[in-house]
C-alpha positions in Angstrom: 0.0 0.0 0.0 1.4 3.3 -1.1 1.4 6.4 1.2 -0.6 9.5 0.1 2.6 11.3 -0.9 3.8 8.5 -3.1 0.7 9.0 -5.4 1.6 12.7 -6.0 3.9 11.8 -8.9 1.4 9.3 -10.5 -0.6 10.2 -13.6 -4.4 10.1 -13.4 -4.3 7.0 -15.6 -1.9 5.2 -13.3 -4.1 6.1 -10.3 -7.1 4.5 -12.1 -5.1 1.4 -12.8 -4.1 1.2 -9.1 -7.8 1.8 -8.1 -8.9 -1.1 -10.4 -6.5 -3.2 -8.4 -8.4 -2.3 -5.3 -5.9 0.2 -4.0 -8.5 2.6 -2.6 -6.0 5.2 -1.5 -5.2 5.7 -5.2 -8.8 6.3 -5.9 -8.9 8.8 -3.0 -6.0 10.6 -4.5 -7.9 10.9 -7.8 -11.0 12.3 -6.0 -8.8 14.9 -4.1 -7.1 15.9 -7.4 -10.4 16.4 -9.4 -13.2 17.1 -7.0 -13.0 20.9 -7.2 -13.0 20.9 -11.0 -15.9 18.5 -11.2 -17.9 20.6 -8.8 -17.1 23.7 -10.8 -18.2 22.0 -14.0 -21.6 21.4 -12.5 -21.9 25.0 -11.2 -20.9 26.4 -14.6 -23.6 24.2 -16.2 -26.1 25.9 -14.0 -26.4 23.4 -11.1 -25.8 25.4 -7.9 -27.3 23.8 -4.9 -26.7 20.2 -6.1 -23.2 20.6 -7.6 -21.4 18.8 -4.7 -24.0 16.0 -4.8 -23.6 15.5 -8.5 -19.8 15.6 -8.2 -20.1 12.8 -5.5 -22.4 10.8 -7.9 -19.7 11.3 -10.6 -17.0 9.8 -8.4 -19.4 6.9 -7.3 -19.9 6.0 -10.9 -16.2 6.4 -11.6 -15.5 4.0 -8.8 -18.0 1.5 -10.1 -16.4 1.8 -13.6 -12.8 1.4 -12.3 -12.4 -2.2 -13.4 -13.7 -1.4 -16.9 -11.3 1.6 -17.3 -9.0 1.3 -20.3 -6.3 3.8 -21.2 -7.8 4.8 -24.6 -8.0 8.5 -23.9 -7.0 11.0 -21.2 -8.5 10.2 -17.8 -10.2 13.6 -17.7 -12.1 12.7 -20.9 -13.4 9.5 -19.2 -14.3 11.5 -16.1 -16.2 14.2 -18.0 -18.1 11.7 -20.0 -19.5 10.5 -16.7 -20.0 14.0 -15.4 -21.8 15.0 -18.7 -24.2 12.0 -18.4 -25.0 12.9 -14.8 -25.6 16.5 -15.8 -27.9 15.6 -18.6 -29.8 13.2 -16.3 -30.1 15.9 -13.8 -31.5 18.4 -16.2 -33.8 15.8 -17.7 -35.3 15.1 -14.3 -35.4 18.7 -13.0 -38.2 21.2 -13.5 -36.2 24.2 -14.5 -38.6 26.9 -13.1 -36.1 29.6 -12.3 -35.7 32.3 -14.9 -32.4 33.3 -16.4 -31.7 36.3 -14.2 -32.2 34.3 -11.0 -29.9 31.6 -12.2 -27.3 34.2 -13.2 -27.6 35.8 -9.7 -27.0 32.4 -8.1 -24.0 31.9 -10.4 -22.5 35.2 -9.6 -22.9 34.6 -5.9 -20.9 31.4 -6.3 -18.2 33.3 -8.3 -18.0 36.2 -5.8 -16.6 33.8 -3.2 -13.5 33.7 -5.5 -13.4 37.5 -6.2 -13.9 36.9 -9.9 -16.8 39.2 -11.0 -16.4 42.6 -12.6 -18.7 44.3 -15.1 -17.3 42.6 -18.2 -17.2 39.2 -16.4 -20.8 39.7 -15.4 -21.8 40.5 -19.0 -19.9 37.5 -20.3 -21.5 35.2 -17.7 -24.9 36.5 -18.6 -24.3 35.9 -22.3 -22.9 32.4 -21.5 -26.1 31.7 -19.5 -28.3 32.5 -22.5 -26.5 30.0 -24.8 -28.2 26.8 -25.7 -27.1 23.9 -23.5 -25.0 22.2 -26.2 -23.0 25.4 -27.0 -22.7 26.2 -23.3 -21.3 22.8 -22.5 -18.6 23.1 -25.2 -17.5 26.5 -23.9 -17.4 25.3 -20.3 -15.5 22.1 -21.1 -13.0 24.0 -23.1 -12.5 27.3 -21.3 -13.2 26.4 -17.7 -12.3 22.7 -17.6 -9.4 22.9 -20.0 -10.4 20.1 -22.4 -9.1 20.1 -26.0 -11.6 20.0 -28.9 -10.8 16.3 -29.5 -11.5 15.5 -25.8 -14.8 17.4 -25.9 -15.8 15.5 -29.0 -15.2 12.3 -27.1 -17.1 13.5 -24.0 -20.1 14.7 -26.0 -19.9 12.0 -28.6 -19.9 14.4 -31.5 -17.4 15.1 -34.3 -14.6 17.5 -33.7 -15.9 19.8 -36.4 -19.2 20.1 -34.5 -17.2 21.1 -31.4 -15.3 23.7 -33.3 -18.5 25.0 -34.9 -20.4 25.2 -31.6 -17.4 27.0 -30.0 -17.1 29.5 -32.8 -20.8 30.2 -32.7 -20.9 30.4 -28.9 -18.1 32.9 -28.7 -19.6 34.9 -31.5 -22.9 35.1 -29.6 -21.2 36.0 -26.4 -19.3 38.8 -28.1 -22.4 40.1 -29.8 -24.3 40.1 -26.5 -21.5 42.0 -24.8 -21.2 44.6 -27.6 -24.9 45.2 -27.6 -24.6 46.7 -24.1 
């Protein structure tokens, strides 16, 4: 059994291999490494109150899939495929009754904890909030989660060209929305 410090030099893929061999401390290291970014993914997708719960569900499903894990792509691609499915399930089962401004206010409150907002950031976030879910997810996975277009294509199960098109159109819409003000 490795100590917590000995996992710090391991790649995510190596940690998943260790986890598949029932080395639970390796899985714990993965959770510690990615928990904040997964919670932030859900928040950026518009899930505020349940972001931590959905992140926990993501790691539960990741743990359940540990024996089936194959190194065919980056670990983060595998992780965000799971997170995306959970997010889609969540929205499918939620009655989205709050209007856009209330959701934006909730989002900005989350971001204020990190001293992020200013007038332009607020406009950009408002414009992001107005995007269709498919465009919004591409922007969030790329800009906030740091995934490359190829990885986003794998996560969303769409061609890379569609990812590029959605990103281009999303950024154009955000820019237009900001310039209108």
